[in-house]
C-alpha positions as CSV (number, residue, x, y, z in Angstrom):
1,X,-1.4,-14.6,6.9
2,X,-5.0,-14.7,5.0
3,X,-5.3,-10.9,5.3
4,X,-1.6,-10.1,3.9
5,X,-1.8,-12.9,1.0
6,X,-5.4,-12.2,0.3
7,X,-4.2,-8.4,-0.7
8,X,-1.6,-9.8,-2.7
9,X,-3.5,-12.2,-4.2
10,X,-6.2,-10.0,-5.0
11,X,-3.9,-7.9,-7.5
12,X,-2.9,-11.6,-9.2
13,X,-6.8,-12.1,-9.7
14,X,-7.7,-9.1,-11.2
15,X,-4.8,-10.2,-13.6
16,X,-5.9,-13.5,-14.4
17,X,-9.7,-13.7,-14.8
18,X,-11.0,-10.0,-13.3
19,X,-13.0,-11.8,-10.3
20,X,-15.0,-14.1,-12.8
21,X,-13.2,-17.5,-11.8
22,X,-11.4,-18.9,-8.7
23,X,-7.9,-18.5,-9.0
24,X,-5.6,-21.9,-7.4
25,X,-1.8,-21.7,-7.2
26,X,-0.8,-25.6,-7.0
27,X,2.9,-26.6,-5.6
28,X,3.6,-23.0,-3.9
29,X,5.3,-22.8,-0.6
30,X,3.9,-20.8,1.2
31,X,6.5,-18.4,4.1
32,X,3.8,-16.8,6.9
33,X,6.4,-14.3,7.9
34,X,6.4,-15.4,12.0
35,X,9.4,-17.7,11.9
36,X,7.7,-20.8,11.5
37,X,9.1,-23.4,8.9
38,X,7.7,-22.6,4.5
39,X,4.6,-25.0,4.2
40,X,6.3,-26.8,0.9
41,X,3.6,-28.1,-1.6
42,X,0.6,-26.1,-0.9
43,X,-2.6,-25.2,-2.7
44,X,-4.4,-21.7,-2.0
45,X,-7.8,-21.0,-3.5
46,X,-8.4,-17.5,-4.2
47,X,-12.1,-16.5,-4.7
48,X,-12.3,-13.0,-6.0
49,X,-10.6,-10.9,-3.7
50,X,-10.0,-13.4,-0.7
51,X,-8.3,-16.4,0.4
52,X,-11.0,-19.7,0.5
53,X,-8.7,-22.6,1.0
54,X,-5.0,-23.1,2.2
55,X,-3.9,-27.1,2.1
56,X,-1.8,-29.6,1.4
57,X,-1.7,-30.1,-3.2
58,X,-3.4,-32.9,-3.7
59,X,-5.7,-33.5,-0.8
60,X,-8.4,-31.1,-2.2
61,X,-10.0,-30.3,-5.4
62,X,-10.0,-26.8,-7.2
63,X,-13.7,-25.4,-7.7
64,X,-15.1,-25.6,-11.3
65,X,-13.9,-23.5,-13.9
66,X,-11.0,-22.3,-11.5
67,X,-7.7,-20.8,-13.4
68,X,-5.0,-23.1,-12.4
69,X,-1.5,-21.8,-11.8
70,X,1.3,-24.9,-11.3
71,X,3.4,-22.4,-9.1
72,X,5.9,-25.1,-8.4
73,X,9.0,-23.6,-7.5
74,X,7.5,-20.1,-6.5
75,X,7.0,-18.5,-2.7
76,X,3.8,-16.8,-1.4
77,X,4.4,-14.1,1.2
78,X,2.2,-11.7,2.8
79,X,1.7,-8.4,1.5
80,X,4.7,-6.1,1.9
81,X,4.4,-2.1,3.4
82,X,7.0,0.6,2.1
83,X,6.5,2.3,5.6
84,X,8.4,5.8,4.5
85,X,7.9,6.8,0.8
86,X,7.4,10.0,-1.0
87,X,5.4,10.5,-4.1
88,X,7.0,13.9,-4.5
89,X,9.3,15.8,-6.9
90,X,6.5,18.2,-8.6
91,X,5.0,18.5,-11.9
92,X,8.3,16.6,-13.3
93,X,7.9,13.9,-11.7
94,X,4.0,12.6,-12.1
95,X,4.8,9.7,-14.2
96,X,8.1,8.9,-12.7
97,X,5.8,8.5,-9.7
98,X,3.3,7.5,-11.0
99,X,5.2,3.9,-12.5
100,X,6.6,3.7,-9.5
101,X,3.0,2.7,-8.3
102,X,3.1,-0.9,-10.7
103,X,6.5,-1.4,-9.9
104,X,5.7,-1.8,-5.9
105,X,2.9,-4.3,-6.7
106,X,5.3,-6.2,-8.9
107,X,7.9,-6.6,-5.7
108,X,5.0,-7.6,-3.8
109,X,4.5,-4.4,-1.8
110,X,0.5,-4.1,-1.6
111,X,0.5,-0.9,0.8
112,X,2.9,2.7,0.8
113,X,2.5,5.6,3.7
114,X,3.5,8.6,1.7
115,X,5.2,11.1,3.9
116,X,4.4,13.5,2.3
117,X,5.7,15.6,-0.3
118,X,4.4,18.1,-3.0
119,X,2.2,16.2,-5.6
120,X,-0.6,15.5,-2.5
121,X,-4.2,15.7,-5.2
122,X,-2.5,13.6,-7.6
123,X,-1.3,11.1,-4.8
124,X,-5.0,11.1,-3.5
125,X,-6.4,11.1,-7.2
126,X,-4.6,7.6,-7.7
127,X,-5.6,6.4,-3.7
128,X,-9.1,7.0,-4.9
129,X,-8.6,5.3,-7.8
130,X,-6.3,2.1,-6.5
131,X,-8.8,1.5,-3.8
132,X,-12.2,1.3,-6.4
133,X,-9.8,-0.9,-9.1
134,X,-9.7,1.5,-11.6
135,X,-5.7,1.9,-11.6
136,X,-3.3,-0.8,-10.6
137,X,-1.4,0.1,-7.4
138,X,-0.6,-0.5,-3.5
139,X,-2.9,0.9,-1.4
140,X,-1.8,4.4,-0.4
141,X,-1.9,6.1,3.4
142,X,-1.1,10.1,2.9
143,X,0.4,12.7,4.8
144,X,-0.5,14.5,1.9
145,X,1.4,18.0,2.7
146,X,4.0,18.1,5.5
147,X,4.2,20.6,8.1
148,X,6.9,22.9,8.4
149,X,8.3,26.2,10.2
150,X,7.7,29.5,8.9
151,X,10.6,28.9,6.1
152,X,9.8,25.7,4.9
153,X,12.5,23.4,3.4
154,X,10.7,21.4,1.2
155,X,8.3,22.6,-1.9
156,X,4.8,22.3,-1.0
157,X,4.7,21.9,2.5
158,X,2.8,24.2,5.0
159,X,4.2,27.6,6.5
160,X,3.6,27.2,9.9
161,X,4.8,29.9,12.4
162,X,2.5,30.0,14.9
163,X,-0.4,27.8,17.1
164,X,-3.3,29.4,14.8
165,X,-1.3,28.6,11.6
166,X,-0.8,24.9,12.9
167,X,-4.3,24.7,13.7
168,X,-5.6,25.7,9.9
169,X,-3.0,23.6,8.5
170,X,-4.1,20.3,10.3
171,X,-7.7,21.2,9.5
172,X,-7.1,21.5,5.5
173,X,-5.4,18.4,5.6
174,X,-7.8,16.7,7.6
175,X,-10.5,18.5,4.9
176,X,-8.4,17.3,1.4
177,X,-8.3,13.7,3.0
178,X,-4.5,13.6,4.5
179,X,-4.5,9.9,7.4
180,X,-2.3,11.6,9.1
181,X,-0.1,14.9,9.6
182,X,3.7,14.7,9.1
183,X,5.9,17.4,10.8
184,X,9.0,18.3,9.6
185,X,11.0,20.9,11.7
186,X,14.3,21.4,13.7
187,X,13.2,24.9,15.1
188,X,9.7,24.9,16.3
189,X,9.5,25.6,19.9
190,X,8.8,23.6,22.9
191,X,7.2,23.0,25.9
192,X,8.8,21.9,29.1
193,X,7.1,19.5,30.9
194,X,5.0,20.1,33.7
195,X,6.8,19.1,37.1
């Protein structure tokens, strides 16, 4: 629970004190997403981007100079991930994709798995800016461009028609920083399994 909450609270603490003072949530209800009952009336202490303490409100004191947030009636959950997102759509949709980054965070989504598209260089730039703290957004893991057959369905995909072109596509994806490879095709030949 601590890691997911730490990630989500990183964004909240940045919005308050830019990590200069502890951030303390009091009277909050914690849902740890394990199936256990909710934990009501808790205090959560965040220093920089880490949860330092969780306890029953009133059982311990907040650190000196802390920013106190009375979170009565509010809930805290681990950060969410969107495991099948597409940041794509060509140059005309860059602004729309960019605005979705803050919307993800506003809705508790702290990470997205971008399944490939035609804006790979832009997405990788955003990924870097988010990682260094110069842009607000969820952590991004991305396939970059998709690998398709020799006549791609999706704009921006690699056209692959043989093993050599497939190797070149994978090497290029690795060199530009893709986190994984997405193959999109129904026409790739299959090799029978050995007996």
